N, C-alpha and C positions, 0 to 999 in steps of 0.2 A: 554231175552232169551225167556222164558213160549208164549209171546205174539206172536214170529214168530213160532213159534211154531202153535197153538191155528190160528196166520193165514192160515199159507201153508194147514195141515184139514182140515177149510176153502173157499178153493181155491181148491180142491182136486177135494171137497164134486161135486162142484161149477161146475163141469167138467166132476166130473162122472155125475153126476144128467143134463147139455147141452148133452149130446150127449147119456141115454139116450132114452131121451124127440122128439133129434135128430130120432132116430133107432125104435124112436114107429110115428111118419110120416109120413117118407121117407122107410120103408126097409119091404120086404115083408120075414122075417124072422120070427121067432116061436116068441113072441111079449113077451109070459112070461117073456125070458130073459130081454127087455125091461123093463118090469117092475120092474124088479128086482135093477135093474142099479136104475132106477130114486129114491127109498127109499131109499134103500146106501146112497146117493149120501145126497137122505134128511135129513137120519141119520148124518150122519159125520158131517154136516154142523148144526140140531141140536149137535153133541157133541160138537162140539166145540162151542158152544156161550153161553154151559151153563156153560163148561169148562173153558171158560173165564172170566165166571160172577161169579165163583165161586172162581176162582185166586184174580181176585177184591178183593172180604168179608174178601177174606184171608190173601190181605195185606194192610190191612187197619188194 
């Protein structure tokens, strides 16, 4: 069950990252928000990855 949470969190982070990267390329609004979205997406994916690694270590 916890693996499902990590996978979902990783997918949400990937979606936020992709939308932020798209906004950086094709939008004419302030780029600060798009950069924050990219950073948020990367950090979500990192947290999910570290959580899954820790979960697998504790499971052994």
